C-alpha positions as CSV (number, residue, x, y, z in Angstrom):
1,M,0.0,0.0,0.0
2,P,1.5,3.4,-0.9
3,A,2.3,5.7,1.9
4,S,-0.2,8.5,2.7
5,P,1.1,11.9,1.5
6,A,2.6,14.0,4.2
7,R,0.1,16.5,5.6
8,Q,1.2,20.1,6.0
9,P,0.5,21.4,9.5
10,C,-2.4,23.8,9.5
11,V,-3.1,27.2,11.2
12,A,-6.7,28.5,11.3
13,V,-7.0,32.3,11.4
14,V,-10.4,33.5,12.5
15,G,-11.0,37.1,11.5
16,G,-10.1,38.9,8.3
17,G,-9.0,42.3,9.6
18,P,-5.5,43.6,9.6
19,A,-4.3,41.5,12.5
20,G,-5.8,38.4,11.0
21,L,-4.5,39.0,7.6
22,M,-1.0,39.6,9.0
23,A,-1.2,36.5,11.1
24,A,-2.1,34.5,8.0
25,E,0.8,36.0,6.1
26,A,3.3,35.3,8.9
27,A,2.1,31.7,9.5
28,R,2.2,30.9,5.8
29,A,5.7,32.4,5.4
30,A,6.8,30.1,8.3
31,G,5.7,27.0,6.4
32,A,2.2,26.2,7.7
33,Q,-0.9,25.8,5.6
34,V,-3.3,28.6,6.5
35,D,-7.1,28.7,6.4
36,L,-8.6,32.2,7.1
37,Y,-12.2,32.4,8.2
38,E,-14.2,35.6,8.0
39,G,-17.8,36.2,9.1
40,K,-18.6,38.8,6.5
41,G,-18.6,38.4,2.7
42,S,-15.1,40.0,2.3
43,V,-12.1,40.7,4.4
44,G,-10.7,44.0,5.6
45,R,-14.0,45.9,5.8
46,K,-13.0,48.1,8.8
47,F,-9.6,48.7,7.1
48,L,-11.4,50.1,4.1
49,I,-13.8,52.2,6.1
50,A,-11.0,53.6,8.2
51,G,-9.2,54.6,5.0
52,R,-12.0,56.6,3.5
53,G,-10.6,59.8,4.8
54,G,-7.0,58.7,4.0
55,L,-5.5,55.5,5.2
56,N,-3.3,56.3,8.2
57,L,-0.9,53.3,8.2
58,T,1.5,54.3,11.0
59,H,3.3,57.3,12.5
60,S,6.8,58.5,12.0
61,E,7.4,59.3,15.7
62,P,10.6,57.5,16.8
63,R,10.8,54.9,19.5
64,P,10.7,54.9,22.5
65,A,8.2,57.8,22.2
66,F,6.2,55.7,19.8
67,D,5.9,53.0,22.4
68,A,4.8,55.4,25.1
69,R,1.6,56.0,23.1
70,Y,0.4,52.6,24.5
71,G,0.3,53.8,28.1
72,P,0.4,51.1,30.7
73,R,0.9,48.5,27.9
74,R,3.9,50.2,26.4
75,A,6.3,47.3,27.4
76,E,4.1,44.5,26.0
77,V,3.3,46.3,22.8
78,G,6.9,47.4,22.5
79,A,7.8,43.7,22.3
80,W,5.5,43.4,19.3
81,L,7.0,46.5,17.7
82,D,10.4,44.8,18.0
83,A,9.0,42.4,15.4
84,M,7.2,45.1,13.3
85,D,7.7,48.7,14.0
86,A,6.6,51.8,11.9
87,D,9.6,51.5,9.5
88,A,8.8,47.8,9.0
89,V,5.1,48.7,8.2
90,R,6.3,51.2,5.6
91,A,8.6,48.6,4.1
92,W,5.8,46.0,4.1
93,A,3.6,48.4,2.2
94,R,6.4,49.2,-0.3
95,D,6.8,45.5,-1.0
96,L,3.1,45.4,-1.9
97,G,3.8,48.3,-4.4
98,V,2.4,51.1,-2.2
99,D,4.8,53.9,-1.3
100,T,4.1,56.1,1.7
101,F,4.8,59.6,2.9
102,A,4.8,61.2,6.3
103,G,2.6,64.3,6.6
104,S,3.3,67.4,8.7
105,S,1.7,65.8,11.7
106,G,4.0,62.8,11.4
107,R,1.2,60.5,10.3
108,V,2.1,58.1,7.5
109,F,-0.2,57.6,4.5
110,P,0.0,55.8,1.1
111,L,0.9,58.3,-1.6
112,D,-2.7,58.1,-3.0
113,R,-4.0,58.0,0.6
114,K,-6.3,55.1,-0.4
115,A,-6.8,51.8,1.4
116,A,-8.3,49.7,-1.4
117,P,-5.2,49.3,-3.6
118,L,-3.2,48.2,-0.6
119,L,-5.8,45.7,0.5
120,R,-6.2,44.3,-3.0
121,A,-2.5,43.7,-3.4
122,W,-2.3,42.2,0.0
123,V,-5.1,39.7,-0.5
124,H,-3.8,38.8,-3.9
125,R,-0.4,38.0,-2.4
126,L,-1.9,35.9,0.3
127,R,-3.9,33.9,-2.2
128,E,-0.9,33.4,-4.4
129,S,1.1,32.2,-1.4
130,G,-1.6,29.5,-0.7
131,V,-3.7,31.0,2.0
132,R,-7.2,29.7,1.7
133,F,-10.0,32.1,2.3
134,H,-13.4,31.1,3.7
135,V,-15.9,34.1,3.9
136,H,-19.4,34.0,5.4
137,H,-18.0,31.8,8.2
138,R,-19.0,33.2,11.5
139,W,-17.2,31.6,14.4
140,L,-19.4,29.8,16.9
141,G,-16.7,28.4,19.2
142,W,-15.4,24.9,19.6
143,D,-16.8,21.5,18.9
144,D,-17.8,20.2,22.3
145,A,-17.6,16.6,21.0
146,D,-13.9,17.1,20.2
147,T,-11.3,18.1,22.9
148,A,-8.9,19.5,20.4
149,V,-8.5,23.3,20.6
150,G,-8.4,23.4,16.8
151,A,-11.8,21.8,16.4
152,L,-13.9,24.9,15.3
153,R,-17.5,25.5,14.5
154,F,-18.8,28.1,12.1
155,A,-22.2,29.4,10.9
156,T,-22.4,29.6,7.1
157,P,-25.2,30.2,4.6
158,E,-25.3,26.5,4.0
159,G,-25.6,25.6,7.7
160,E,-23.1,24.8,10.4
161,A,-19.6,23.8,9.3
162,R,-16.7,22.4,11.2
163,A,-13.0,22.7,10.7
164,C,-9.8,21.4,12.3
165,A,-6.4,23.0,12.7
166,D,-3.2,22.4,14.6
167,A,-3.2,26.0,15.9
168,V,-5.7,28.8,15.9
169,V,-5.2,32.5,15.8
170,L,-8.3,34.5,16.9
171,A,-8.3,38.0,15.5
172,L,-11.9,38.9,16.0
173,G,-11.6,42.6,16.8
174,G,-13.0,44.5,19.8
175,G,-16.4,46.0,20.2
176,S,-16.3,49.1,18.0
177,W,-18.1,49.2,14.6
178,P,-20.1,46.0,15.2
179,Q,-21.8,46.3,11.9
180,L,-18.5,45.4,10.3
181,G,-18.2,42.2,12.4
182,S,-16.3,43.2,15.6
183,D,-19.2,42.8,18.0
184,G,-17.3,41.3,20.9
185,A,-19.4,38.1,20.9
186,W,-16.2,36.1,21.4
187,Q,-15.9,37.3,25.1
188,A,-18.3,34.7,26.5
189,L,-16.7,31.9,24.5
190,L,-13.2,32.6,25.8
191,R,-14.3,33.2,29.4
192,A,-16.1,29.8,29.3
193,R,-12.7,28.3,28.5
194,G,-10.9,30.0,31.4
195,V,-9.4,32.9,29.5
196,E,-9.3,36.2,31.4
197,V,-11.1,39.0,29.5
198,A,-11.3,42.6,30.7
199,P,-14.7,44.2,29.8
200,L,-14.7,46.0,26.5
201,E,-15.2,49.8,26.6
202,A,-15.2,52.6,24.1
203,S,-11.9,54.2,23.2
204,N,-11.1,57.0,20.8
205,C,-14.6,58.2,21.3
206,G,-16.5,61.3,22.2
207,F,-17.8,62.2,25.6
208,D,-21.3,63.5,26.6
209,V,-21.7,67.0,27.9
210,A,-25.1,68.5,28.9
211,W,-25.3,71.2,26.3
212,S,-28.2,73.6,26.2
213,D,-30.6,73.1,23.3
214,F,-29.4,76.4,21.8
215,F,-25.8,75.3,21.8
216,R,-26.6,71.9,20.4
217,T,-28.7,73.4,17.6
218,R,-26.4,76.2,16.6
219,H,-22.9,74.8,17.1
220,A,-22.9,71.0,16.8
221,G,-20.1,70.0,14.5
222,A,-18.1,73.2,15.0
223,P,-14.3,72.7,15.3
224,L,-12.5,73.9,18.4
225,K,-9.1,74.8,17.0
226,H,-5.9,75.9,18.9
227,V,-7.0,74.9,22.4
228,V,-5.1,73.5,25.3
229,A,-6.7,70.7,27.4
230,Y,-6.0,70.4,31.1
231,W,-7.0,67.3,33.1
232,R,-5.7,64.8,35.6
233,D,-4.4,61.4,34.6
234,A,-5.3,58.1,36.2
235,R,-2.7,58.7,38.9
236,G,-4.2,62.2,39.7
237,E,-1.3,64.1,38.2
238,A,-2.1,67.4,36.4
239,R,-1.6,67.1,32.6
240,S,-2.0,69.4,29.6
241,R,-2.0,68.9,25.8
242,Q,-2.5,71.2,22.9
243,G,-4.6,70.2,19.9
244,E,-8.0,70.4,18.2
245,C,-11.4,68.8,18.9
246,V,-15.1,69.2,17.9
247,A,-18.2,70.3,19.7
248,S,-20.6,67.5,18.8
249,E,-24.4,67.3,19.2
250,S,-23.9,65.2,22.3
251,G,-20.7,66.6,23.7
252,I,-17.1,66.8,22.6
253,E,-14.9,64.6,20.4
254,G,-11.9,64.7,18.1
255,S,-8.2,63.9,18.1
256,L,-7.4,65.9,21.3
257,V,-10.1,64.2,23.2
258,Y,-9.2,60.8,21.8
259,A,-5.6,61.2,22.9
260,I,-6.6,61.7,26.6
261,G,-9.7,59.5,26.5
262,A,-8.2,56.7,28.8
263,D,-7.7,59.2,31.6
264,L,-11.1,60.7,31.1
265,R,-12.7,57.3,31.2
266,A,-10.8,56.5,34.5
267,A,-12.1,59.7,36.0
268,I,-15.7,59.0,35.1
269,A,-15.4,55.5,36.5
270,R,-13.9,56.8,39.7
271,D,-15.8,60.0,40.3
272,G,-19.0,59.7,38.1
273,A,-17.8,62.5,35.8
274,A,-14.6,64.0,34.4
275,L,-13.4,67.6,34.5
276,L,-11.9,68.8,31.3
277,Q,-10.6,72.4,31.2
278,L,-9.9,74.1,27.9
279,D,-7.7,77.2,27.3
280,L,-9.6,78.8,24.5
281,A,-6.9,81.4,23.8
282,P,-3.5,79.8,24.6
283,E,-1.6,82.6,22.9
284,R,-3.1,85.2,25.2
285,D,-1.6,86.1,28.6
286,H,-4.1,85.7,31.4
287,A,-3.3,89.0,33.2
288,A,-3.2,91.0,29.9
289,L,-6.4,89.5,28.8
290,Q,-8.2,90.3,32.1
291,A,-6.9,93.9,31.8
292,A,-8.1,94.3,28.3
293,L,-11.6,92.9,29.2
294,A,-11.8,95.5,32.0
295,R,-11.5,98.4,29.6
296,P,-14.8,100.2,28.6
297,A,-16.8,98.4,25.9
298,N,-17.3,101.5,23.9
299,G,-20.6,100.2,22.5
300,R,-19.1,96.9,21.2
301,S,-21.0,93.7,22.0
302,L,-19.4,91.0,24.1
303,S,-19.0,88.7,21.2
304,E,-17.2,91.4,19.2
305,R,-14.9,92.2,22.1
306,L,-14.0,88.6,22.7
307,R,-13.2,88.2,19.0
308,R,-11.0,91.3,19.0
309,L,-9.3,90.9,22.4
310,A,-9.1,87.1,22.7
311,G,-9.4,85.9,19.1
312,L,-12.5,83.8,20.0
313,D,-14.8,82.5,17.2
314,A,-18.5,81.9,17.6
315,V,-18.3,78.4,19.0
316,K,-15.8,79.5,21.7
317,V,-18.0,82.4,22.7
318,A,-21.0,80.1,22.9
319,L,-19.0,77.8,25.2
320,L,-18.5,80.7,27.6
321,H,-22.3,81.3,27.6
322,E,-22.7,77.6,28.4
323,V,-20.5,77.9,31.5
324,L,-21.0,81.5,32.8
325,D,-24.2,83.3,33.7
326,K,-24.7,87.0,32.8
327,P,-23.1,88.4,36.0
328,R,-20.0,86.3,35.6
329,L,-19.8,87.1,31.9
330,A,-19.8,90.8,32.9
331,D,-17.0,90.3,35.4
332,P,-13.5,90.6,33.7
333,A,-11.8,88.4,36.2
334,Q,-14.2,85.5,35.9
335,L,-14.5,85.9,32.2
336,A,-10.7,85.8,31.7
337,A,-10.4,82.9,34.0
338,A,-13.0,80.9,32.0
339,I,-11.3,81.7,28.7
340,K,-8.1,80.3,30.1
341,R,-9.6,77.4,31.9
342,L,-13.1,76.7,30.6
343,P,-14.5,73.9,32.8
344,L,-16.5,71.1,31.0
345,R,-18.1,68.3,32.9
346,L,-17.9,65.1,30.9
347,L,-20.7,62.7,31.9
348,R,-19.9,59.5,30.0
349,P,-18.1,58.1,27.0
350,R,-20.2,57.7,23.9
351,P,-21.5,54.1,23.2
352,I,-18.8,51.6,22.1
353,A,-20.6,51.0,18.8
354,E,-19.8,54.6,17.9
355,A,-16.1,54.4,19.0
356,I,-13.2,54.2,16.6
357,S,-11.7,51.5,18.7
358,S,-12.2,49.7,22.0
359,A,-10.2,49.1,25.2
360,G,-10.3,46.0,27.2
361,G,-10.2,42.4,25.9
362,V,-8.1,39.4,26.4
363,R,-5.7,40.3,29.3
364,L,-2.1,40.2,28.2
365,E,-1.3,38.5,31.5
366,A,-3.4,35.6,30.2
367,L,-1.0,35.2,27.2
368,D,2.6,34.1,26.7
369,A,5.2,36.0,24.7
370,G,3.8,34.5,21.5
371,L,0.3,35.6,22.4
372,M,-0.9,32.1,23.1
373,C,-3.6,31.7,25.7
374,R,-2.1,30.1,28.8
375,A,-5.5,28.4,29.5
376,L,-5.9,27.2,25.9
377,P,-2.5,26.0,24.5
378,G,-2.6,26.2,20.8
379,V,-5.0,29.2,20.7
380,F,-3.4,32.6,20.0
381,C,-5.0,36.1,20.0
382,A,-4.1,39.2,18.1
383,G,-5.3,42.7,17.3
384,E,-8.0,44.8,18.9
385,M,-9.4,41.9,20.9
386,L,-6.4,42.2,23.2
387,D,-6.3,44.4,26.3
388,W,-4.4,47.4,25.0
389,D,-5.2,50.9,23.9
390,A,-3.8,53.7,21.8
391,P,-4.8,57.0,20.3
392,T,-5.5,57.5,16.6
393,G,-2.6,58.5,14.4
394,G,-1.4,55.2,13.0
395,Y,-0.7,53.6,16.4
396,L,-3.8,51.4,16.4
397,L,-3.1,49.9,13.0
398,T,0.7,49.4,13.7
399,A,0.1,47.5,16.9
400,S,-2.6,45.4,15.3
401,L,-0.3,44.4,12.4
402,A,2.6,43.7,14.8
403,S,0.5,41.6,17.1
404,G,-0.8,39.6,14.1
405,L,2.8,39.0,13.0
406,V,3.8,37.8,16.4
407,A,0.8,35.5,16.8
408,G,1.0,34.1,13.3
409,R,4.7,33.2,13.6
410,A,4.1,31.6,17.0
411,A,1.1,29.7,15.8
412,A,3.0,28.3,12.9
413,R,5.8,27.1,15.2
414,R,3.2,25.4,17.4
415,A,1.5,23.7,14.4
416,L,4.8,22.6,12.9
417,A,5.8,21.1,16.2
418,T,2.6,19.4,17.3
419,G,0.5,19.0,14.2
420,T,-2.0,16.1,14.6
421,C,-5.3,17.3,13.0
422,Q,-6.5,16.4,9.6
423,T,-8.0,19.4,7.7
424,A,-11.1,19.3,5.6
């Protein structure tokens, strides 16, 4: 009887976002057969949506300052970046035929700023390398009749399907943008298997403020440019940061708010609300501004005086009316103080479904250096489903790609060393 052909050890990657695609690429390059399963009809949907305004691939900020953007998880994420940092991301894109540039803010984009050409080239290369794609396969968990961690169940249009692999990489996303597939449904499945999972919460999101109906109607969507934010971090230390944000219908959002969102969430969880103070005129000296406001109005309206003396536009003037009553608006000392430190009470973060990303997820302490679950040997996790956080600006995507690379390589090593499962 002829010998059975040797079977190539197989890695199953569940989730077709950036982390999952990178895990598939890394595992295939390491010599494993790779089957990638995606619940939607195509891969990379969030990647494409995020790139509509210009795909922000990474950031040119050098390390270790780059690593510091990951806050309490800087050491763990830094280990992933050792495998794939910002320069490596740009080199990877270049190998796919997509050159990049760094803008004035340090953010790195494809030359055409588009996501679709990069994704098409990437998927084509994966297919050419032998990665097998299975779309419309929504993960249901494990086959209870099979003790192997690679015995997986999927819901498909044709009914339930089963698959087997020697190692599994879960790259299922967090809880943001659930309409694109990252609905966090995997949390209960992993907890039931003994994997520690921190609750998912909104990150890079807006915060609610109790605006008046007038402000909400007249100024929703107005940008707040050239402001300085003052707040206290999770340790209670005073912090400040200059940037821009937006007065939304429900409160405040934008890049400045996203960058400090973790501290604001911590304050809300601790105190029931967060105090955010804004310097509306950072280029104006406080004492000089107060002296100027004390001079006679000479028939000019308050709005006109604030425009001339403090450089405030309509939305900033409206913010002062939100915070100060008429007597305090007429008091130069209180008015100047509010211009320099406008107090906003943030009530809650916006719902996670509206957030750009999510915090929480599989605790990094529950994983080894290769991102394998200690409670589930042979199961690896990557991307936004892990318990780390970062601001926008390319940091989110870079860490997702890097974690996928780490998990994919480790999963391939595991499959090559222990492969026992026959694939369908």
